[in-house]
BARO-248135 format. One line per field, with one value per residue: residue number from 1; residue in three letters; x, y, z of N, C-alpha, C in turn. Coordinates in nm, 4 decimals. Atoms other than C-alpha are relative to their C-alpha. Layout:
<recs>
num = c(NUM|...);
residu = c(ALA|...);
nx = c(X|...);
ny = c(Y|...);
nz = c(Z|...);
cax = c(X|...);
cay = c(Y|...);
caz = c(Z|...);
cx = c(X|...);
cy = c(Y|...);
cz = c(Z|...);
</recs>
This chain:
<recs>
num = c(1|2|3|4|5|6|7|8|9|10|11|12|13|14|15|16|17|18|19|20|21|22|23|24|25|26|27|28|29|30|31|32|33|34|35|36|37|38|39|40|41|42|43|44|45|46|47|48|49|50|51|52|53|54|55|56|57|58|59|60|61|62|63|64|65|66|67|68|69|70|71|72|73|74|75|76|77|78|79|80|81|82|83|84|85|86|87|88|89|90|91|92|93|94|95|96|97|98|99|100|101|102|103|104|105|106|107|108|109|110|111|112|113|114|115|116|117|118|119|120|121|122|123|124|125|126|127|128|129|130|131|132|133|134|135|136|137|138|139|140|141|142|143|144|145|146|147|148|149|150|151|152|153|154|155|156|157|158|159|160|161);
residu = c(MET|ARG|ARG|LEU|LEU|PRO|ALA|ALA|ALA|LEU|LEU|LEU|SER|LEU|ALA|SER|ALA|PRO|ALA|LEU|GLY|GLU|GLU|LYS|LYS|GLY|ASP|ARG|LEU|LYS|GLY|SER|PHE|SER|LEU|GLY|PHE|SER|TYR|PRO|LEU|VAL|VAL|SER|ALA|SER|LEU|GLY|ALA|LEU|LEU|PRO|LEU|GLY|ARG|GLU|GLU|HIS|ASP|LEU|PRO|ILE|PRO|GLU|THR|VAL|SER|LEU|ARG|LEU|ASP|GLY|GLU|VAL|GLY|LEU|GLY|GLY|GLY|SER|VAL|GLY|ALA|GLY|VAL|PHE|ILE|PRO|VAL|ARG|TYR|PHE|ALA|PHE|SER|ALA|LYS|ALA|VAL|ARG|LEU|ARG|THR|TRP|LEU|LEU|THR|TRP|ASN|GLU|GLU|THR|ASP|ARG|THR|PHE|ASP|GLY|GLY|VAL|ILE|GLU|PHE|ALA|LEU|PRO|SER|ALA|HIS|GLY|GLY|PRO|LYS|VAL|GLY|LEU|GLY|LYS|PHE|LYS|ASP|ARG|GLU|ALA|LEU|ASN|GLY|THR|ARG|GLU|LYS|PHE|THR|TYR|VAL|PHE|ILE|GLY|VAL|GLY|TRP);
nx = c(-0.1559|-0.0180|-0.0244|-0.1193|-0.1310|-0.0263|-0.0211|-0.1628|-0.1365|0.0051|-0.0449|-0.1473|-0.0420|0.0095|-0.0960|-0.1594|-0.0024|-0.0374|0.0777|-0.0221|-0.1201|-0.1205|-0.0250|-0.1187|-0.0784|0.0788|0.1306|0.1170|0.0356|-0.0579|0.0791|-0.0313|0.0575|-0.0441|0.0384|-0.0274|0.1203|0.0701|0.0955|0.0826|-0.0035|-0.0830|-0.1144|0.0339|-0.0547|0.0221|-0.0559|0.0423|-0.0449|-0.0553|-0.0226|-0.1340|0.0492|-0.0998|-0.0410|-0.0957|-0.0921|-0.0306|0.1109|0.0046|0.1370|0.1028|0.0047|-0.1049|0.0294|0.1531|0.1119|0.0858|0.0570|0.1214|-0.0341|0.1111|-0.0653|0.0874|-0.0853|0.1179|0.0882|0.0843|-0.0498|-0.0443|-0.0529|-0.0473|-0.0365|-0.0954|-0.1378|-0.1505|-0.1394|-0.1163|-0.0703|-0.1028|0.0116|0.1260|0.1437|0.1076|0.1344|0.1205|0.1481|0.1178|0.0775|0.1325|-0.0524|0.1092|-0.0376|0.0807|-0.0434|-0.0747|-0.0469|-0.0597|0.0687|0.0915|0.1237|0.0055|0.1116|-0.0141|-0.0594|-0.0950|-0.0833|-0.1126|-0.1186|-0.1162|-0.1042|-0.0896|-0.1562|-0.0589|-0.1195|0.0769|-0.0673|0.0774|0.0572|0.0446|-0.0874|0.0829|0.0984|0.0640|0.1167|0.0443|0.1106|0.0899|0.1587|0.1124|0.1167|0.0899|0.1276|-0.0239|0.1064|0.0092|-0.1068|-0.1158|-0.1311|0.0260|-0.1137|-0.0847|-0.1200|-0.0187|-0.1520|-0.0580|-0.1160|-0.0214|-0.0803|0.1230|-0.0535);
ny = c(0.0167|0.1140|0.0057|-0.1197|0.0617|0.0907|-0.0757|-0.0593|0.1098|0.0158|-0.1242|0.0216|0.1027|-0.0552|-0.1083|0.0423|0.1136|-0.0611|0.0144|0.1615|-0.0010|-0.0352|0.0357|-0.0975|0.0049|-0.0826|-0.0600|0.0850|-0.0296|0.0873|0.0280|-0.0525|0.0900|-0.0455|0.0526|-0.0415|-0.0239|-0.1492|-0.0289|0.0969|0.1488|0.1326|0.0428|-0.0456|0.0118|-0.0797|0.0311|-0.1030|-0.0086|-0.1529|-0.0488|-0.0994|-0.0628|-0.0391|0.0986|0.0785|0.0732|0.1177|0.0418|0.0246|0.0141|-0.1004|-0.0902|-0.0652|-0.1512|-0.0457|0.0797|0.0020|0.1410|0.0561|0.0782|0.0251|0.0393|0.0640|0.0380|0.0047|-0.1280|-0.0583|-0.0405|-0.1413|-0.0011|-0.1487|-0.0356|-0.1128|-0.0180|0.0335|-0.0645|0.0187|-0.0848|0.0922|0.1667|-0.0212|-0.0187|-0.0563|0.0093|-0.0929|0.0515|-0.0017|0.1113|0.0049|0.0839|0.0560|0.0714|0.1056|0.1143|-0.0093|-0.1594|-0.0277|-0.1253|-0.0700|0.0773|0.1047|-0.0600|-0.1375|-0.0329|-0.1038|-0.0173|-0.0599|-0.0147|0.0766|-0.0247|0.1259|-0.0007|0.1440|-0.0169|0.1097|0.1068|0.0794|0.0858|-0.0726|-0.0428|-0.0353|-0.0745|-0.0576|-0.0642|-0.0858|-0.0772|-0.0937|0.0429|-0.0683|0.1049|-0.0738|-0.0135|0.0202|0.0847|-0.0638|0.0797|0.0242|-0.1037|-0.0149|-0.0005|0.0626|0.0052|0.1028|0.0207|0.1184|0.0326|0.1377|0.0137|-0.0153|-0.1231);
nz = c(-0.0302|0.0382|0.1174|0.0319|-0.0123|0.1429|0.0977|-0.0230|0.0158|0.1603|0.0449|-0.0107|0.0539|0.1698|0.0152|-0.0358|0.0692|0.1487|0.1537|0.0834|0.0881|-0.0832|-0.1702|-0.0387|-0.1198|-0.1008|0.0702|-0.0546|-0.0967|-0.1288|-0.1398|-0.0791|-0.1033|-0.1457|-0.1184|-0.0836|-0.0677|0.0117|-0.0873|-0.0885|0.0862|-0.0692|0.1002|0.1343|0.1348|0.1217|0.1348|0.0880|0.1503|0.0193|0.1130|-0.0053|0.0697|0.0806|0.0576|-0.0559|0.0632|-0.0638|-0.0424|-0.1612|-0.0616|-0.0924|0.0976|-0.0367|0.0129|-0.0613|0.0419|-0.0825|-0.0684|-0.0585|-0.0226|-0.0792|-0.1098|-0.0733|-0.1521|-0.1115|-0.0414|0.0774|0.1294|0.0591|0.1415|0.0326|0.1359|-0.0137|0.0736|-0.0552|0.0101|-0.0423|0.0043|0.0131|-0.0542|-0.0637|0.0440|-0.0962|0.0489|-0.0580|0.0804|-0.0586|-0.0484|-0.0730|-0.0760|-0.0832|-0.1223|-0.0007|-0.0718|-0.1062|-0.0040|-0.1560|0.0017|0.0874|0.0563|0.1294|0.0769|0.0122|0.1213|0.0045|0.1370|-0.0889|0.0824|-0.0326|0.0324|-0.0647|0.0378|0.0166|0.0580|0.0416|0.0553|0.0743|-0.1184|-0.1110|-0.1044|-0.0806|0.0332|-0.0797|0.0740|-0.0791|0.0810|-0.0640|0.0508|-0.0467|0.0280|0.1201|-0.0725|-0.1133|-0.0898|-0.1199|-0.0706|0.0325|0.0440|0.1444|0.0777|-0.0301|0.0955|0.0584|0.0062|0.0686|0.0129|0.0383|0.1271|0.1225|0.0684);
cax = c(27.7068|27.6682|27.6078|27.9030|28.1688|28.1206|28.0978|28.4267|28.6269|28.4742|28.5745|28.9482|28.9812|28.8742|29.0888|29.4213|29.3326|29.5880|29.4850|29.4304|29.7441|29.9696|30.1274|30.3333|30.5533|30.3790|30.0634|29.8141|29.6410|29.8246|29.7334|29.7565|29.7335|29.7815|29.7388|29.7360|29.5658|29.3296|29.0739|28.7947|28.8550|29.0506|29.2531|29.1986|29.2939|29.3019|29.2958|29.2801|29.3735|29.6118|29.5977|29.9247|29.8716|30.1863|30.4350|30.6501|30.9895|31.0188|30.7795|30.7364|30.4150|30.4014|30.3593|30.6489|30.4343|30.1059|29.8243|29.4662|29.3270|29.0536|29.0567|28.8271|28.9335|28.7574|28.8112|28.6499|28.5020|28.3637|28.4843|28.5738|28.5758|28.7840|28.9103|29.1938|29.5558|29.8940|30.2074|30.5211|30.8075|31.1637|31.1530|30.8168|30.4438|30.1631|29.8095|29.5050|29.1591|28.7838|28.6473|28.3183|28.3326|28.0955|28.0975|27.9801|28.0485|28.3336|28.4279|28.6133|28.4184|28.1883|27.8482|27.7979|27.5906|27.6822|27.8064|28.0891|28.2569|28.5893|28.9274|29.2541|29.6112|29.8700|30.2569|30.4125|30.7600|30.6266|30.7961|30.7109|30.6277|30.4981|30.6654|30.5554|30.2475|30.0765|29.7434|29.5722|29.2064|28.9074|28.5436|28.2143|27.8697|27.6349|27.3408|27.4175|27.2374|27.1743|27.4710|27.7065|28.0265|27.9512|28.3465|28.6448|29.0160|29.0960|29.4670|29.6214|29.9283|30.0661|30.2387|30.1003|30.1473);
cay = c(22.1824|21.8302|21.8790|22.1805|21.9111|21.6678|21.9332|22.1083|21.7939|21.7306|22.0793|22.0446|21.7192|21.8742|22.1756|21.9814|21.7144|21.7676|21.7951|21.4784|21.3569|21.5612|21.4610|21.7273|21.7196|21.8596|21.9565|21.7217|21.7474|21.6228|21.4875|21.6110|21.4370|21.4692|21.2838|21.3924|21.5523|21.8519|22.0193|21.9566|21.6376|21.4584|21.2131|21.2888|21.2000|21.4225|21.3491|21.6296|21.7604|22.0471|22.2103|22.3748|22.7113|22.7465|22.5617|22.2991|22.1980|21.8803|21.6010|21.5888|21.4753|21.8052|22.1164|22.3524|22.6796|22.8407|22.5867|22.5783|22.3160|22.1359|21.9126|21.6913|21.5839|21.3242|21.2604|21.1313|21.4556|21.5481|21.6482|21.9251|22.0329|22.3305|22.5077|22.7496|22.8267|22.6391|22.8147|22.6669|22.8636|22.6877|22.4092|22.5490|22.5434|22.7464|22.7085|22.9475|22.7796|22.8708|22.5445|22.4409|22.2045|21.9458|21.8040|21.4416|21.1540|21.2589|21.6301|21.8011|22.0811|22.1174|22.0330|21.7231|21.7912|22.1527|22.3009|22.5919|22.7953|22.9363|22.9838|22.7717|22.8703|22.5731|22.5814|22.2728|22.1356|21.9055|21.5689|21.2997|21.0767|21.3689|21.6143|21.7898|22.0133|22.2652|22.4329|22.7184|22.8522|23.0500|22.9214|23.0585|22.8448|22.9021|22.8450|22.9301|22.7057|22.8800|22.8051|22.7283|22.9012|23.0290|23.0451|22.8602|22.8329|22.5233|22.3774|22.0841|21.9072|21.6104|21.5176|21.5956|21.9021);
caz = c(22.7897|22.6982|22.3639|22.3313|22.4229|22.1390|21.8846|22.0343|22.0195|21.6324|21.5685|21.7015|21.5423|21.1772|21.2409|21.3174|21.0404|20.7229|20.3606|20.1612|20.0897|20.3268|20.6612|20.7905|21.0657|21.3911|21.1984|21.4095|21.7246|22.0517|22.3822|22.6891|23.0507|23.4391|23.7451|24.0789|24.3961|24.4077|24.6057|24.5914|24.3194|24.5779|24.3577|23.9789|23.6202|23.3287|22.9476|22.6718|22.3136|22.2251|21.8940|21.8124|21.6542|21.5127|21.3029|21.4718|21.4011|21.6063|21.6194|21.9813|22.2042|22.3866|22.1701|22.1235|22.0127|22.1689|22.1486|22.2262|22.4884|22.5782|22.8398|23.0821|23.4644|23.6730|24.0669|24.3561|24.4445|24.1011|23.7495|23.5479|23.1623|23.0588|22.7462|22.7224|22.6093|22.6665|22.6517|22.6254|22.7291|22.6907|22.9645|23.1160|23.0223|23.1260|23.0691|23.1292|23.0845|23.1625|23.3558|23.4675|23.7528|23.9196|24.2700|24.3303|24.5839|24.7965|24.8721|25.1400|25.2769|24.9988|24.9035|24.6696|24.3720|24.2926|23.9591|23.9773|23.6920|23.7494|23.5751|23.6283|23.5937|23.5785|23.5548|23.4512|23.3485|23.0915|22.9779|22.7535|23.0910|23.2698|23.4969|23.7807|23.7634|23.9771|23.9196|24.0778|24.0296|24.1497|24.1350|24.1961|24.2556|23.9738|24.2217|24.5911|24.8468|25.1674|25.4466|25.2196|25.0385|24.6946|24.6190|24.6589|24.5565|24.3441|24.3903|24.2108|24.2762|24.0539|23.7109|23.3669|23.1129);
cx = c(0.0327|-0.0056|0.0918|0.1137|0.0132|0.0286|0.1416|0.0971|-0.0217|0.0764|0.1455|0.0262|0.0329|0.1259|0.1478|0.0067|0.0822|-0.0653|0.0319|0.1214|0.1616|-0.0059|0.1038|0.0289|-0.0398|-0.1493|-0.1197|-0.0255|0.0792|-0.0511|0.0639|-0.0379|0.0520|-0.0526|0.0457|-0.1198|-0.0504|-0.0926|-0.0952|-0.0070|0.0484|0.0854|-0.0878|0.1115|-0.0596|0.0524|-0.0423|0.0891|0.0402|0.0120|0.0872|-0.0450|0.0829|0.0938|0.1010|0.1194|0.0486|-0.1417|0.0033|-0.1264|-0.0534|0.0315|0.0881|-0.0660|-0.1310|-0.0975|-0.1032|-0.0278|-0.1251|0.0215|-0.1173|0.0936|-0.1182|0.0401|-0.1074|-0.0874|-0.0443|0.0889|-0.0051|0.0172|0.0562|0.0563|0.0914|0.1216|0.1182|0.1104|0.1192|0.1097|0.1937|-0.0403|-0.1199|-0.1205|-0.0534|-0.1166|-0.1064|-0.1070|-0.1058|-0.0479|-0.1403|-0.0113|-0.1266|0.0254|-0.0879|0.0706|0.0782|0.0694|0.0783|-0.0228|-0.0647|-0.1218|-0.0010|-0.0919|-0.0030|0.0623|0.0819|0.0587|0.0863|0.1179|0.1418|0.1504|0.1215|0.1507|0.0325|0.1590|-0.0338|0.1287|-0.0698|-0.0606|-0.0631|0.1232|-0.0947|-0.0774|-0.0663|-0.1085|-0.0612|-0.1192|-0.1090|-0.1028|-0.0982|-0.1349|-0.0912|-0.1083|0.0336|-0.1062|0.0244|0.1008|0.0967|0.0695|-0.0323|0.1307|0.1116|0.1107|0.0208|0.1558|0.0318|0.1769|0.0303|0.0857|-0.0524|0.0556|-0.1614);
cy = c(-0.1230|-0.0222|0.0767|-0.0917|-0.0855|0.0796|0.0684|-0.1071|-0.0563|0.1131|0.0217|-0.0755|0.0176|0.0929|-0.0210|-0.1044|0.0866|-0.0114|-0.1306|0.0223|0.0594|-0.0067|0.1021|-0.0009|0.1075|0.0662|-0.0929|0.0491|-0.0993|-0.0082|0.0644|-0.1067|0.0606|-0.1052|0.0611|0.0631|0.1245|0.0090|0.0445|-0.1147|-0.0671|-0.0500|-0.0110|-0.0200|0.0911|-0.0403|0.1491|0.0212|0.1379|-0.0039|0.0977|0.0989|0.0526|-0.1126|-0.0586|-0.0258|-0.1144|-0.0930|-0.0588|0.0064|0.1450|0.1233|0.0897|0.1745|-0.0220|-0.1143|0.0255|-0.1282|-0.0229|-0.1284|-0.0494|-0.0723|-0.0675|-0.0296|-0.0489|0.0862|0.0486|-0.0084|0.1267|-0.0097|0.1606|0.0078|0.1212|-0.0184|-0.0684|0.0708|-0.0557|0.1037|-0.0723|-0.1257|0.0021|0.0055|0.0857|-0.0041|0.0688|-0.0624|0.0739|-0.1597|0.0188|-0.1618|-0.0506|-0.0659|-0.0965|-0.0709|0.0339|0.1414|0.0153|0.1203|0.0530|-0.1068|-0.0898|0.0497|0.1104|-0.0048|0.1418|0.0340|0.0913|0.0037|-0.0722|0.0438|-0.1143|0.0581|-0.1536|-0.0194|-0.1280|-0.0841|-0.1060|-0.1102|0.0810|0.0732|0.0644|0.1372|0.0619|0.0750|0.0704|0.0588|0.0193|-0.0419|0.0358|-0.0569|0.0736|0.0064|0.0092|-0.0399|0.1152|-0.0850|-0.0468|0.0710|0.0077|0.0082|-0.0804|-0.0107|-0.1541|-0.0106|-0.1465|-0.0060|-0.1403|0.0252|0.0062|0.1190|-0.0015);
cz = c(-0.0690|-0.1486|-0.0626|-0.0171|-0.1241|-0.1217|0.0010|-0.0109|-0.1767|-0.0559|-0.0077|-0.1009|-0.1847|-0.0099|-0.0081|-0.0805|-0.1300|-0.1229|-0.0356|-0.0408|0.0695|0.1444|0.0434|0.1336|0.1066|-0.0126|0.0659|0.1640|0.1246|0.1245|0.1328|0.1643|0.1489|0.0754|0.1488|0.1347|0.0259|0.0873|-0.0788|-0.1043|0.0958|-0.0802|-0.1383|-0.1298|-0.0810|-0.1429|-0.0952|-0.1361|0.0088|-0.1461|0.0004|-0.0999|-0.1271|-0.0859|0.0961|-0.0715|0.0363|-0.0017|0.1513|0.0628|0.0474|-0.0935|0.0072|-0.0364|0.0825|-0.0557|0.0859|0.0709|0.0572|0.0624|0.1221|0.1254|0.0916|0.1325|0.0727|0.0470|-0.0971|-0.1435|-0.0555|-0.1630|-0.0144|-0.1310|0.0024|-0.1047|0.0506|-0.1026|0.0532|-0.0091|0.0365|0.0821|0.1101|-0.0883|0.1205|-0.0608|0.0900|-0.0695|0.0695|0.0405|0.0771|0.0482|0.0816|0.1107|0.0492|0.1014|0.1264|0.0021|0.1656|0.0106|-0.0949|-0.0108|-0.1270|-0.1021|-0.0580|-0.1105|0.0350|-0.1605|0.0738|-0.1036|0.1042|-0.0809|0.0257|-0.0655|0.0069|-0.0427|-0.0755|-0.0554|-0.0596|0.1121|0.1247|0.1110|0.0753|-0.0324|0.1258|-0.0343|0.1169|-0.0361|0.0952|-0.0495|0.0887|-0.0028|-0.0907|0.0445|0.1553|0.0895|0.1376|0.0973|-0.0532|-0.0972|-0.1423|-0.0765|0.0744|-0.0763|-0.0369|0.0155|-0.0375|-0.0060|-0.0449|-0.1113|-0.0821|-0.0725|-0.0640);
</recs>
C-alpha cells in the first residue's frame, strides 16, 4: 500500500500534465481540502488532488466536470487514504470513494492500531474558500479482534470539497 500511493500520485500528475508547449485552461490537476470533525478521526484535515476528466470552460480551483480524486486525511484518531470520483452538479458536489483507514492515538469507542477498509459518500457546497461538507461511510475491520467491533459508521462534518 505504501508503494502504491507515490505511484498513484505520479500517475495522476503525469496524466494531468499538458503536452510540451501547450497550457490550456482547466487542463491540469486541481487540489482539494477539508477540515472538520469526524468519527473515528476526531479532528482531522484532508488534502487531495482532483483530475478533471472533461473539458472545462473556466479556470476555477474546483473542477466543473466529473473528476478522479485521490486524497489523504490525518486526524487525532487516525488517518486514511482514499480514491474515487468527484461529481459536481450545479452548486453541489458529490464524491464516492474507496478508503483505507488506520486508527491511532485517540479514538472514540474504537481500539487503536487497527486497519479498516470501506467506502465514503460526501456531499459538499464547494467554494474556493471551502463550503459546508458532510460525509458518511461504512468500514469493516481487516482483522477482527476478539471482543471488538468489526464494523462501524464513519461520519464527517466540516468544510471543504
